[in-house]
Backbone as ProteinMPNN parsed JSONL, in Angstrom:
{"seq_chain_A": "XXXXXXXXXXXXXXXXXXXXXXXXXXXXXXXXXXXXXXXXXXXXXXXXXXXXXXXXXXXXXXXXXXXXXXXXXXXXXXXXXXXXXXXXXXXXXXXXXXXXXXXXXXXXXXXXXXXXXXXXXXXXXXXXXXXXXXXXXXXXXXXXXXXXXXXXXXXXXXXXXXXXXXXXXXXXXXXXXXXXXXXXXXXXXXXXXXXXXXXXXXXXXXXXXXXXXXXXXXX", "coords_chain_A": {"N_chain_A": [[0.845, -1.199, 0.0], [0.639, 2.21, -0.885], [2.382, 4.853, 0.885], [0.891, 7.221, 1.374], [-1.786, 6.379, 1.142], [-1.839, 4.533, 3.231], [-1.34, 6.214, 5.437], [-3.607, 7.879, 5.291], [-5.658, 6.026, 5.877], [-4.915, 5.178, 8.426], [-5.082, 7.595, 9.802], [-7.836, 8.033, 9.659], [-8.735, 5.859, 11.177], [-7.565, 6.545, 13.63], [-8.778, 9.029, 14.291], [-11.434, 8.264, 14.51], [-11.279, 6.751, 16.764], [-10.166, 8.323, 18.815], [-10.943, 10.24, 21.681], [-10.513, 12.868, 22.095], [-9.654, 13.834, 24.523], [-7.067, 14.182, 25.476], [-4.603, 16.218, 24.902], [-1.89, 15.827, 24.736], [-1.508, 13.423, 23.542], [-2.675, 13.343, 21.034], [-3.858, 13.431, 17.571], [-1.952, 15.041, 16.378], [0.304, 14.588, 17.908], [0.795, 11.902, 17.181], [1.4, 12.289, 14.473], [3.738, 13.867, 14.656], [5.463, 12.092, 15.959], [5.584, 10.079, 14.018], [6.899, 11.458, 11.891], [9.361, 12.112, 13.097], [10.326, 9.558, 13.767], [10.608, 8.372, 11.241], [12.578, 10.051, 10.208], [14.709, 9.508, 11.964], [15.082, 6.747, 11.502], [15.825, 6.805, 8.795], [18.278, 8.116, 8.982], [19.667, 6.193, 10.316], [19.891, 4.086, 8.611], [17.598, 3.138, 7.331], [15.1, 0.905, 7.41], [11.732, -0.45, 7.741], [9.461, 1.504, 6.385], [6.647, 1.499, 6.288], [5.946, -0.078, 8.51], [6.95, 1.57, 10.546], [5.351, 3.875, 10.213], [2.758, 2.842, 10.738], [3.088, 1.917, 13.388], [3.612, 4.327, 14.676], [1.161, 5.697, 14.548], [-0.436, 3.996, 16.047], [0.669, 3.584, 18.538], [-0.147, 4.633, 20.999], [-2.67, 3.595, 21.412], [-4.14, 2.448, 23.488], [-4.412, 4.507, 25.993], [-3.36, 5.411, 29.015], [-3.692, 7.364, 32.008], [-0.901, 9.024, 33.654], [-0.908, 8.528, 36.367], [-2.285, 6.187, 36.618], [-2.707, 2.892, 37.886], [-2.241, 0.807, 36.108], [-0.586, 1.786, 34.186], [1.949, 0.914, 33.202], [1.269, -1.2, 31.612], [0.113, -0.236, 29.36], [1.324, -0.05, 26.799], [1.533, -2.724, 26.029], [-1.16, -3.414, 25.924], [-1.924, -1.695, 23.885], [-0.462, -2.768, 21.743], [-1.72, -5.256, 21.493], [-4.276, -4.395, 20.743], [-3.67, -3.275, 18.317], [-3.153, -5.333, 16.526], [-5.467, -6.563, 15.077], [-6.209, -4.296, 13.607], [-3.979, -3.758, 12.007], [-3.914, -6.119, 10.533], [-6.295, -5.837, 9.108], [-5.559, -3.758, 7.511], [-4.013, -4.998, 5.707], [-1.443, -5.862, 6.325], [1.214, -8.172, 6.289], [1.73, -11.139, 8.331], [4.357, -11.118, 9.555], [5.052, -8.429, 9.436], [3.017, -7.311, 10.914], [3.747, -8.28, 13.446], [6.209, -7.008, 13.673], [5.481, -4.285, 13.788], [3.921, -4.373, 16.104], [5.83, -5.123, 17.992], [7.371, -2.786, 18.031], [5.459, -0.999, 19.039], [4.971, -2.169, 21.557], [7.451, -1.847, 22.846], [7.943, 0.866, 22.953], [7.353, 2.324, 25.193], [8.28, 4.196, 28.072], [7.641, 3.494, 30.706], [7.089, 0.774, 30.498], [9.553, -0.427, 30.05], [10.891, -2.243, 28.248], [13.32, -3.628, 26.209], [13.953, -2.439, 22.89], [14.267, -4.336, 19.879], [14.63, -3.988, 17.173], [15.387, -1.843, 14.332], [13.173, -0.302, 13.584], [11.688, -0.31, 15.96], [13.484, 0.89, 17.743], [13.712, 3.41, 16.571], [11.07, 4.346, 16.838], [10.791, 4.393, 19.65], [12.735, 6.33, 20.354], [11.695, 8.548, 18.947], [9.233, 8.956, 20.221], [10.101, 9.609, 22.793], [11.391, 11.99, 22.265], [9.269, 13.722, 22.171], [8.852, 14.453, 24.763], [10.689, 16.365, 25.23], [12.289, 19.584, 24.52], [10.482, 22.405, 23.059], [7.867, 21.409, 22.715], [7.892, 19.471, 24.715], [8.115, 21.119, 26.99], [5.609, 22.398, 26.948], [3.991, 20.157, 27.319], [4.745, 19.094, 29.836], [3.787, 20.897, 31.719], [1.103, 20.996, 31.06], [0.321, 18.381, 31.686], [0.894, 18.4, 34.403], [-1.106, 20.124, 35.262], [-3.353, 18.52, 34.728], [-2.942, 16.506, 36.599], [-3.095, 17.853, 38.944], [-0.829, 18.956, 40.111], [1.548, 21.219, 41.653], [3.235, 24.049, 40.138], [5.888, 24.572, 40.986], [7.945, 24.34, 43.959], [7.609, 27.027, 45.951], [9.36, 27.911, 47.947], [11.667, 26.418, 47.632], [12.495, 25.954, 44.76], [14.167, 24.362, 43.137], [14.764, 22.118, 44.542], [16.963, 22.078, 46.346], [17.277, 21.71, 49.033], [15.589, 19.683, 49.791], [13.888, 16.541, 49.189], [13.524, 15.469, 45.78], [10.36, 15.657, 44.175], [8.377, 14.818, 41.882], [5.733, 14.248, 41.538], [4.394, 16.047, 43.011], [5.452, 18.549, 42.317], [5.835, 20.195, 39.279], [8.214, 21.236, 38.093], [10.209, 19.717, 39.271], [10.188, 17.422, 37.756], [11.82, 17.769, 35.588], [14.461, 17.296, 36.475], [14.159, 14.778, 37.644], [13.459, 13.142, 35.462], [13.286, 14.27, 32.716], [15.629, 15.751, 31.818], [17.388, 13.711, 31.753], [16.717, 12.074, 29.697], [18.097, 12.189, 27.12], [20.287, 10.452, 27.488], [19.114, 7.99, 27.37], [18.488, 7.382, 24.811], [18.149, 5.335, 21.896], [19.408, 5.423, 19.452], [22.008, 6.954, 17.448], [21.232, 9.18, 15.935], [18.813, 9.857, 17.193], [19.773, 10.505, 19.74], [21.291, 12.814, 19.23], [19.273, 14.59, 18.4], [17.787, 14.649, 20.74], [19.552, 15.859, 22.553], [19.69, 18.452, 21.507], [17.078, 19.304, 21.989], [16.912, 19.051, 24.75], [18.576, 21.097, 25.51], [17.005, 23.319, 24.958], [15.229, 23.112, 27.073], [16.952, 23.414, 29.25], [17.712, 26.087, 28.9], [15.246, 27.313, 29.366], [14.903, 26.633, 32.092], [17.054, 27.975, 33.268], [16.226, 30.608, 32.767], [13.861, 30.639, 34.263], [14.93, 30.242, 36.83], [16.392, 32.617, 37.099], [14.329, 34.517, 37.094], [13.129, 33.834, 39.475], [15.049, 34.387, 41.297], [17.026, 32.524, 41.884], [19.648, 30.045, 41.484], [20.001, 27.773, 38.882], [20.573, 24.468, 39.539], [20.768, 22.039, 38.149], [22.29, 19.886, 35.912], [23.522, 21.91, 34.38]], "CA_chain_A": [[0.0, 0.0, 0.0], [1.418, 3.457, -0.86], [2.393, 5.476, 2.206], [-0.204, 8.184, 1.516], [-3.013, 5.626, 1.411], [-1.713, 3.98, 4.578], [-1.513, 7.312, 6.392], [-5.013, 8.293, 5.258], [-6.474, 5.035, 6.573], [-4.563, 5.224, 9.843], [-5.654, 8.824, 10.372], [-9.271, 7.806, 9.825], [-8.871, 4.968, 12.332], [-7.198, 7.284, 14.838], [-9.781, 10.05, 14.601], [-12.653, 7.583, 14.944], [-11.02, 6.16, 18.086], [-9.733, 9.327, 19.786], [-12.043, 10.977, 22.304], [-10.135, 14.276, 22.187], [-9.47, 14.235, 25.911], [-5.666, 14.282, 25.874], [-3.881, 16.953, 23.86], [-0.515, 15.348, 24.661], [-1.475, 12.175, 22.777], [-3.686, 13.489, 19.993], [-3.422, 13.101, 16.217], [-0.734, 15.788, 16.067], [1.389, 13.827, 18.54], [1.083, 10.747, 16.323], [2.066, 12.781, 13.255], [5.11, 14.281, 14.986], [6.228, 10.873, 16.228], [5.836, 9.435, 12.731], [7.926, 12.196, 11.14], [10.65, 11.973, 13.774], [10.775, 8.167, 13.663], [11.083, 8.175, 9.871], [13.85, 10.776, 10.075], [15.726, 8.752, 12.702], [15.343, 5.495, 10.79], [16.57, 7.122, 7.574], [19.653, 8.428, 9.369], [20.289, 4.982, 10.843], [20.02, 3.057, 7.589], [16.366, 2.812, 6.604], [13.99, 0.276, 8.11], [10.459, -0.612, 7.032], [8.726, 2.745, 6.629], [5.249, 1.191, 6.57], [5.878, -0.52, 9.906], [7.159, 2.751, 11.383], [4.16, 4.723, 10.104], [1.651, 2.207, 11.45], [3.376, 1.907, 14.82], [3.497, 5.693, 15.188], [-0.253, 6.046, 14.73], [-1.129, 3.069, 16.939], [1.447, 3.276, 19.741], [-0.882, 5.041, 22.209], [-4.076, 3.239, 21.202], [-4.654, 2.388, 24.861], [-3.693, 5.614, 26.619], [-3.744, 5.491, 30.419], [-3.06, 8.494, 32.69], [0.369, 8.722, 34.303], [-1.135, 8.05, 37.728], [-3.08, 4.961, 36.588], [-1.886, 1.759, 38.335], [-1.94, -0.072, 34.974], [0.135, 2.568, 33.177], [3.049, 0.165, 32.599], [0.716, -2.189, 30.692], [-0.576, 0.438, 28.259], [1.916, -0.369, 25.495], [1.149, -4.104, 25.7], [-2.569, -3.367, 25.536], [-1.97, -1.047, 22.569], [0.022, -3.736, 20.754], [-2.793, -6.237, 21.286], [-5.358, -3.738, 20.005], [-3.201, -2.937, 16.969], [-3.051, -6.502, 15.635], [-6.547, -6.66, 14.092], [-6.192, -3.118, 12.73], [-2.915, -3.977, 11.029], [-4.343, -7.19, 9.633], [-7.314, -5.277, 8.216], [-4.851, -2.886, 6.568], [-3.301, -5.839, 4.753], [-0.079, -6.167, 6.738], [1.566, -9.58, 6.433], [1.933, -11.46, 9.751], [5.653, -10.698, 10.087], [5.044, -6.973, 9.59], [2.153, -7.071, 12.073], [4.549, -8.496, 14.65], [7.237, -5.962, 13.731], [4.835, -3.062, 14.274], [3.499, -4.582, 17.49], [7.034, -5.057, 18.83], [7.705, -1.369, 18.19], [4.459, -0.423, 19.942], [5.192, -2.728, 22.889], [8.705, -1.409, 23.467], [8.162, 2.317, 22.909], [6.97, 2.955, 26.451], [9.273, 4.365, 29.133], [7.225, 2.779, 31.91], [7.121, -0.674, 30.27], [10.956, -0.804, 30.229], [11.189, -3.425, 27.437], [14.298, -3.189, 25.2], [13.595, -2.617, 21.477], [15.227, -5.21, 19.204], [14.71, -3.689, 15.743], [15.562, -0.428, 14.005], [11.858, 0.349, 13.627], [11.318, -0.125, 17.362], [14.383, 1.887, 18.335], [13.34, 4.719, 16.026], [9.81, 4.769, 17.45], [11.026, 4.745, 21.047], [13.417, 7.626, 20.394], [10.787, 9.599, 18.473], [8.244, 9.222, 21.261], [10.775, 10.298, 23.894], [11.65, 13.367, 21.843], [8.068, 14.508, 22.458], [8.939, 14.931, 26.144], [11.771, 17.338, 25.279], [12.138, 20.765, 23.678], [9.327, 23.281, 23.274], [6.695, 20.554, 22.909], [8.015, 18.881, 26.043], [7.777, 22.143, 27.984], [4.154, 22.55, 26.97], [3.361, 18.945, 27.83], [4.993, 18.838, 31.252], [2.907, 21.733, 32.531], [-0.272, 20.557, 30.794], [0.085, 17.16, 32.467], [0.854, 18.803, 35.811], [-2.452, 20.635, 35.509], [-4.278, 17.389, 34.768], [-2.714, 15.728, 37.815], [-3.257, 18.705, 40.115], [0.472, 19.259, 40.706], [1.987, 22.611, 41.662], [4.287, 24.316, 39.161], [7.162, 24.368, 41.675], [7.956, 24.694, 45.373], [7.981, 28.432, 46.011], [10.47, 28.13, 48.871], [12.859, 25.696, 47.176], [12.007, 25.497, 43.451], [15.056, 23.392, 42.497], [14.984, 20.998, 45.47], [18.328, 22.079, 46.867], [17.258, 21.31, 50.445], [14.465, 18.77, 49.992], [13.884, 15.476, 48.174], [12.751, 15.707, 44.56], [9.013, 15.074, 44.218], [7.74, 15.291, 40.648], [4.278, 14.093, 41.611], [3.876, 17.253, 43.666], [5.953, 19.767, 41.668], [6.143, 19.95, 37.869], [9.606, 21.546, 37.77], [11.055, 18.602, 39.711], [10.192, 16.375, 36.737], [12.953, 17.987, 34.686], [15.634, 16.606, 37.01], [13.832, 13.367, 37.871], [13.38, 12.358, 34.23], [13.392, 14.85, 31.38], [16.997, 16.087, 31.441], [18.124, 12.447, 31.654], [16.253, 11.311, 28.539], [19.072, 11.991, 26.036], [21.145, 9.297, 27.762], [18.362, 6.748, 27.162], [18.155, 7.217, 23.399], [18.615, 4.079, 21.325], [20.117, 5.653, 18.192], [22.867, 8.135, 17.4], [20.432, 10.304, 15.441], [17.879, 10.23, 18.244], [20.518, 11.155, 20.817], [21.631, 14.177, 18.806], [18.043, 15.382, 18.438], [17.399, 14.81, 22.141], [20.436, 16.851, 23.173], [19.253, 19.773, 21.048], [15.827, 19.672, 22.662], [17.191, 19.216, 26.175], [19.162, 22.425, 25.676], [15.863, 24.245, 25.026], [14.702, 23.029, 28.433], [17.918, 24.018, 30.168], [17.597, 27.549, 28.777], [14.028, 27.694, 30.079], [15.119, 26.524, 33.535], [17.92, 29.093, 33.66], [15.385, 31.81, 32.782], [12.977, 30.52, 35.422], [15.732, 30.476, 38.029], [16.71, 34.045, 37.163], [13.116, 35.235, 37.492], [12.816, 33.5, 40.867], [16.161, 34.772, 42.152], [17.766, 31.32, 42.26], [20.569, 29.481, 40.503], [19.536, 26.449, 38.471], [21.699, 23.584, 39.823], [20.675, 20.733, 37.499], [22.85, 19.609, 34.591], [23.645, 23.208, 33.718]], "C_chain_A": [[0.881, 1.25, 0.0], [1.314, 4.148, 0.5], [1.237, 6.453, 2.394], [-1.509, 7.466, 1.832], [-2.993, 5.053, 2.82], [-1.952, 5.059, 5.623], [-2.971, 7.756, 6.439], [-5.889, 7.316, 6.041], [-6.179, 5.018, 8.07], [-5.114, 6.476, 10.509], [-7.153, 8.663, 10.592], [-9.533, 6.911, 11.029], [-8.621, 5.735, 13.631], [-8.302, 8.253, 15.241], [-11.105, 9.439, 15.035], [-12.515, 7.054, 16.366], [-10.793, 7.212, 19.166], [-10.923, 10.09, 20.349], [-11.719, 12.452, 22.492], [-9.825, 14.757, 23.579], [-8.032, 14.436, 26.345], [-4.86, 14.931, 24.753], [-2.439, 16.49, 23.714], [-0.378, 14.086, 23.821], [-2.527, 12.197, 21.672], [-3.106, 13.145, 18.62], [-2.132, 13.832, 15.849], [0.49, 15.155, 16.719], [1.781, 12.646, 17.663], [1.819, 11.178, 15.058], [3.511, 13.181, 13.529], [5.998, 13.064, 15.235], [6.558, 10.156, 14.921], [6.975, 10.13, 11.987], [9.306, 12.017, 11.775], [11.194, 10.556, 13.642], [11.293, 7.863, 12.264], [12.428, 8.864, 9.654], [14.98, 10.015, 10.769], [16.093, 7.479, 11.949], [16.154, 5.741, 9.522], [18.039, 7.401, 7.889], [20.412, 7.195, 9.83], [20.332, 3.849, 9.827], [18.747, 2.595, 6.932], [15.268, 2.23, 7.454], [12.756, 0.211, 7.238], [9.583, 0.602, 7.338], [7.258, 2.479, 6.935], [5.041, 0.74, 7.997], [6.018, 0.671, 10.841], [5.92, 3.64, 11.378], [3.008, 4.134, 10.909], [1.876, 2.234, 12.952], [3.233, 3.297, 15.426], [2.041, 6.076, 15.44], [-0.936, 5.196, 15.797], [-0.453, 2.904, 18.297], [0.752, 3.672, 21.037], [-2.36, 4.676, 22.104], [-4.802, 3.063, 22.527], [-3.821, 3.377, 25.66], [-4.194, 5.787, 28.047], [-3.03, 6.665, 31.083], [-1.792, 8.071, 33.42], [0.193, 8.192, 35.719], [-2.004, 6.8, 37.78], [-2.208, 3.778, 37.006], [-1.507, 0.793, 37.218], [-1.145, 0.619, 33.872], [1.213, 1.753, 32.465], [2.568, -0.885, 31.61], [0.12, -1.553, 29.435], [0.007, 0.064, 26.901], [1.59, -1.797, 25.073], [-0.302, -4.161, 25.251], [-2.726, -2.719, 24.16], [-1.513, -2.001, 21.473], [-1.046, -4.783, 20.452], [-3.924, -5.64, 20.447], [-4.962, -3.453, 18.56], [-3.255, -4.119, 16.012], [-4.208, -6.605, 14.641], [-6.609, -5.467, 13.143], [-5.158, -3.308, 11.628], [-3.287, -5.07, 10.034], [-5.369, -6.674, 8.63], [-6.704, -4.339, 7.179], [-4.031, -3.681, 5.555], [-1.859, -6.129, 5.096], [0.111, -7.678, 6.826], [1.876, -9.877, 7.902], [3.27, -10.997, 10.32], [5.725, -9.188, 10.288], [4.094, -6.553, 10.71], [2.979, -7.198, 13.347], [5.64, -7.448, 14.786], [6.66, -4.656, 14.267], [4.438, -3.206, 15.735], [4.688, -4.594, 18.444], [7.438, -3.604, 19.067], [6.741, -0.689, 19.16], [4.718, -0.876, 21.372], [6.378, -2.085, 23.582], [8.9, 0.099, 23.491], [8.064, 2.954, 24.281], [8.122, 3.032, 27.447], [8.912, 3.5, 30.328], [7.253, 1.267, 31.736], [8.535, -1.231, 30.411], [11.303, -2.121, 29.527], [12.147, -2.999, 26.327], [13.803, -3.419, 23.771], [14.678, -3.397, 20.74], [15.463, -4.831, 17.744], [14.93, -2.197, 15.523], [14.237, 0.308, 14.087], [11.45, 0.648, 15.064], [12.2, 0.911, 18.039], [14.03, 3.291, 17.85], [12.054, 5.232, 16.655], [10.024, 5.18, 18.897], [11.706, 6.105, 21.153], [12.479, 8.759, 19.994], [9.755, 9.95, 19.53], [8.881, 9.962, 22.432], [11.14, 11.731, 23.531], [10.467, 14.277, 22.144], [8.071, 15.065, 23.875], [9.988, 16.021, 26.305], [11.457, 18.549, 24.404], [10.906, 21.585, 24.01], [8.047, 22.482, 23.491], [6.728, 19.94, 24.297], [7.684, 19.861, 27.152], [6.269, 22.315, 28.094], [3.496, 21.349, 27.635], [3.551, 18.78, 29.329], [4.067, 19.672, 32.129], [1.435, 21.421, 32.273], [-0.61, 19.33, 31.631], [0.049, 17.477, 33.954], [-0.52, 19.353, 36.177], [-3.475, 19.525, 35.603], [-4.175, 16.625, 36.083], [-2.884, 16.551, 39.086], [-1.952, 19.025, 40.822], [0.715, 20.765, 40.717], [3.069, 22.809, 40.608], [5.665, 24.064, 39.764], [6.967, 24.706, 43.143], [8.459, 26.13, 45.484], [9.159, 28.718, 46.913], [11.775, 27.501, 48.385], [12.57, 25.108, 45.791], [12.867, 24.43, 42.789], [15.532, 22.309, 43.468], [16.425, 20.926, 45.969], [18.389, 21.589, 48.306], [16.045, 20.449, 50.776], [14.558, 17.66, 48.951], [13.079, 15.909, 46.946], [11.413, 14.987, 44.647], [8.241, 15.555, 42.991], [6.26, 14.97, 40.58], [3.634, 15.35, 42.198], [4.249, 18.528, 42.914], [6.386, 19.462, 40.229], [7.615, 20.182, 37.55], [10.544, 20.427, 38.216], [11.186, 17.53, 38.635], [11.338, 16.551, 35.741], [14.177, 17.221, 35.172], [15.359, 15.127, 37.241], [13.931, 12.568, 36.579], [13.839, 13.094, 32.973], [14.823, 15.146, 30.95], [17.885, 14.851, 31.31], [17.763, 11.657, 30.391], [17.288, 11.171, 27.42], [19.963, 10.767, 26.237], [20.434, 7.969, 27.54], [18.068, 6.481, 25.692], [18.854, 5.993, 22.809], [19.483, 4.263, 20.082], [20.976, 6.907, 18.287], [22.08, 9.36, 16.954], [19.46, 10.788, 16.506], [18.568, 10.948, 19.384], [20.861, 12.593, 20.454], [20.409, 15.088, 18.856], [17.616, 15.645, 19.873], [18.263, 15.85, 22.841], [20.041, 18.264, 22.765], [18.01, 20.22, 21.807], [16.019, 19.83, 24.167], [17.794, 20.59, 26.45], [18.078, 23.502, 25.717], [15.315, 24.272, 26.448], [15.665, 23.644, 29.442], [17.858, 25.542, 30.103], [16.347, 28.049, 29.499], [14.263, 27.689, 31.587], [16.049, 27.616, 34.046], [17.113, 30.392, 33.727], [14.449, 31.798, 33.977], [13.742, 30.814, 36.702], [16.055, 31.956, 38.197], [15.499, 34.845, 37.62], [12.785, 35.009, 38.963], [13.93, 33.891, 41.831], [16.959, 33.597, 42.665], [18.796, 30.999, 41.184], [20.104, 28.079, 40.17], [20.683, 25.448, 38.622], [21.768, 22.321, 38.976], [21.322, 20.734, 36.128], [23.01, 20.885, 33.752], [24.618, 23.149, 32.546]], "O_chain_A": [[1.796, 1.342, 0.819], [0.295, 4.045, 1.183], [0.657, 6.507, 3.478], [-2.26, 7.905, 2.703], [-4.003, 5.081, 3.523], [-2.685, 4.841, 6.588], [-3.511, 7.986, 7.521], [-6.768, 7.74, 6.791], [-7.088, 4.861, 8.885], [-5.564, 6.425, 11.654], [-7.68, 9.112, 11.61], [-10.446, 7.171, 11.812], [-9.364, 5.595, 14.603], [-8.711, 8.289, 16.401], [-11.825, 10.03, 15.84], [-13.503, 6.924, 17.088], [-11.188, 7.012, 20.315], [-11.799, 10.532, 19.606], [-12.55, 13.21, 22.991], [-9.737, 15.963, 23.81], [-7.793, 14.828, 27.488], [-4.485, 14.275, 23.782], [-1.82, 16.73, 22.678], [0.728, 13.713, 23.429], [-3.187, 11.192, 21.41], [-1.993, 12.628, 18.523], [-1.312, 13.307, 15.096], [1.584, 15.181, 16.154], [2.967, 12.414, 17.428], [2.755, 10.508, 14.623], [4.405, 12.877, 12.74], [7.141, 13.014, 14.78], [7.678, 9.68, 14.736], [7.903, 9.476, 11.511], [10.296, 11.799, 11.076], [12.392, 10.37, 13.428], [12.301, 7.173, 12.111], [13.31, 8.32, 8.991], [16.077, 9.894, 10.225], [17.272, 7.17, 11.778], [17.066, 4.975, 9.208], [18.932, 6.976, 7.156], [21.64, 7.144, 9.751], [20.774, 2.749, 10.16], [18.793, 1.736, 6.051], [14.569, 2.965, 8.152], [12.734, 0.749, 6.131], [9.028, 0.709, 8.432], [6.675, 3.173, 7.769], [4.063, 1.132, 8.635], [5.285, 0.775, 11.825], [5.49, 4.107, 12.432], [2.355, 4.844, 11.674], [0.956, 2.539, 13.711], [2.783, 3.434, 16.564], [1.733, 6.715, 16.447], [-1.92, 5.635, 16.393], [-0.951, 2.154, 19.135], [1.041, 3.091, 22.083], [-3.21, 5.378, 22.652], [-5.95, 3.483, 22.671], [-2.658, 3.114, 25.966], [-5.313, 6.251, 28.269], [-1.875, 6.94, 30.756], [-1.627, 6.901, 33.763], [1.06, 7.477, 36.22], [-2.423, 6.386, 38.862], [-1.077, 3.66, 36.534], [-0.549, 0.034, 37.362], [-1.04, 0.105, 32.759], [1.38, 1.882, 31.252], [3.371, -1.416, 30.842], [-0.33, -2.267, 28.539], [-0.743, -0.122, 25.943], [1.391, -2.059, 23.887], [-0.636, -4.876, 24.306], [-3.563, -3.144, 23.363], [-2.105, -2.04, 20.395], [-1.253, -5.152, 19.296], [-4.461, -6.296, 19.555], [-5.82, -3.395, 17.679], [-3.389, -3.925, 14.804], [-3.95, -6.724, 13.443], [-7.019, -5.617, 11.992], [-5.433, -3.048, 10.457], [-3.009, -4.958, 8.84], [-5.325, -7.024, 7.451], [-7.264, -4.148, 6.1], [-3.425, -3.105, 4.652], [-1.111, -6.6, 4.239], [-0.737, -8.382, 7.376], [2.245, -8.968, 8.646], [3.319, -10.527, 11.457], [6.389, -8.718, 11.212], [4.336, -5.551, 11.383], [2.921, -6.334, 14.222], [5.965, -7.037, 15.9], [7.277, -3.997, 15.104], [4.598, -2.27, 16.519], [4.576, -4.131, 19.579], [7.806, -3.235, 20.182], [7.16, 0.105, 20.002], [4.69, -0.064, 22.297], [6.32, -1.805, 24.779], [9.917, 0.576, 23.996], [8.637, 4.02, 24.509], [8.85, 2.059, 27.643], [9.779, 2.843, 30.904], [7.423, 0.541, 32.715], [8.711, -2.372, 30.839], [11.925, -3.003, 30.119], [11.821, -2.087, 25.566], [13.282, -4.494, 23.472], [15.868, -3.156, 20.944], [16.417, -5.318, 17.137], [14.689, -1.386, 16.417], [14.179, 1.424, 14.605], [10.93, 1.725, 15.357], [11.712, 1.723, 18.825], [14.048, 4.246, 18.627], [11.948, 6.417, 16.974], [9.498, 6.203, 19.334], [11.295, 6.942, 21.957], [12.469, 9.813, 20.632], [9.434, 11.125, 19.716], [8.257, 10.855, 23.006], [11.191, 12.595, 24.406], [10.646, 15.478, 22.35], [7.374, 16.038, 24.162], [10.162, 16.551, 27.403], [10.487, 18.545, 23.646], [10.351, 21.477, 25.104], [7.233, 22.829, 24.347], [5.707, 19.893, 24.982], [7.049, 19.495, 28.141], [5.718, 22.369, 29.194], [2.558, 21.5, 28.419], [2.624, 18.37, 30.027], [3.612, 19.201, 33.171], [0.607, 21.567, 33.172], [-1.691, 19.245, 32.214], [-0.74, 16.888, 34.692], [-1.036, 19.086, 37.262], [-4.366, 19.566, 36.451], [-5.178, 16.155, 36.62], [-2.826, 16.006, 40.189], [-1.959, 19.334, 42.014], [0.163, 21.498, 39.896], [3.745, 21.855, 40.223], [6.513, 23.425, 39.141], [5.951, 25.285, 43.528], [9.609, 26.415, 45.147], [9.895, 29.675, 46.674], [12.859, 27.995, 48.693], [12.417, 23.893, 45.659], [12.368, 23.665, 41.964], [16.562, 21.67, 43.25], [17.028, 19.854, 46.009], [19.429, 21.107, 48.756], [15.536, 20.48, 51.896], [15.236, 17.822, 47.936], [12.082, 16.622, 47.063], [11.332, 13.857, 45.129], [7.54, 16.566, 43.044], [5.591, 15.39, 39.636], [2.478, 15.665, 41.914], [3.467, 19.477, 42.87], [7.207, 18.574, 39.997], [8.209, 19.401, 36.807], [11.581, 20.214, 37.587], [12.181, 16.806, 38.6], [11.775, 15.581, 35.121], [14.857, 16.568, 34.38], [16.251, 14.301, 37.047], [14.43, 11.442, 36.585], [14.693, 12.593, 32.242], [15.199, 14.825, 29.823], [19.007, 14.94, 30.811], [18.433, 10.679, 30.058], [17.353, 10.105, 26.808], [20.352, 10.117, 25.266], [21.082, 6.923, 27.522], [17.463, 5.463, 25.358], [19.984, 5.662, 23.169], [20.217, 3.351, 19.701], [20.715, 7.801, 19.092], [22.233, 10.445, 17.515], [19.298, 11.993, 16.702], [18.018, 11.897, 19.942], [20.733, 13.492, 21.286], [20.503, 16.23, 19.306], [17.139, 16.734, 20.193], [17.758, 16.638, 23.639], [20.057, 19.175, 23.593], [17.905, 21.376, 22.217], [15.356, 20.659, 24.79], [17.549, 21.179, 27.503], [18.218, 24.493, 26.434], [14.976, 25.335, 26.966], [15.24, 24.318, 30.38], [17.943, 26.212, 31.132], [16.381, 29.084, 30.165], [13.871, 28.627, 32.282], [15.85, 28.13, 35.147], [17.3, 31.189, 34.647], [14.259, 32.822, 34.633], [13.26, 31.551, 37.562], [15.997, 32.488, 39.306], [15.626, 35.75, 38.444], [12.227, 35.888, 39.621], [13.78, 33.748, 43.044], [17.514, 33.654, 43.762], [18.809, 31.608, 40.114], [19.84, 27.28, 41.068], [21.678, 25.558, 37.907], [22.751, 21.586, 39.074], [20.928, 21.518, 35.264], [22.672, 20.915, 32.568], [24.84, 24.158, 31.877]]}, "name": "protein", "num_of_chains": 1, "seq": "XXXXXXXXXXXXXXXXXXXXXXXXXXXXXXXXXXXXXXXXXXXXXXXXXXXXXXXXXXXXXXXXXXXXXXXXXXXXXXXXXXXXXXXXXXXXXXXXXXXXXXXXXXXXXXXXXXXXXXXXXXXXXXXXXXXXXXXXXXXXXXXXXXXXXXXXXXXXXXXXXXXXXXXXXXXXXXXXXXXXXXXXXXXXXXXXXXXXXXXXXXXXXXXXXXXXXXXXXXX"}
């Protein structure tokens, strides 16, 4: 199937399924992940573009909130849900399994190593969404959904208290986000992650200056 036809059918499937309740995992997220994953795969030697495209649109099919006790199972549930969709799209069994492996292993919380270029590209592309300008928007949007404070007004950079990113959004930068570049699976993904992490560091330096503090994390 030509890529345009595949994308059109996947977009129709996605929009029919999406309830519009999570701007961090909407159709635009899927499109960005697809573009980034294709770019990473191309830089790393190619891969099956159809598998990457399908996995990008279906990787969050079962989307559970970050505070849901079953969050770590979301990627496995998404992979299971993707199988009949992929079969209906005409994917051969081996390509169904390739896409489902990428979906299964993309998740940070699932902690399952990706074995293929397609899976590594998807995992890196999805993690890039947590970095840069998009990542900044998402971290505070999610904090609002979870009822977290923006930061601790007395100690915004946790210099004299334990980090607590469930309570304070800014703590999440040091707990996870600034560490993401070191988790990238590909050279291309790592380079892109470092560029986006620098956007976040500049933001944190500006925030620290406005608050009259020095930003101590990975400066």
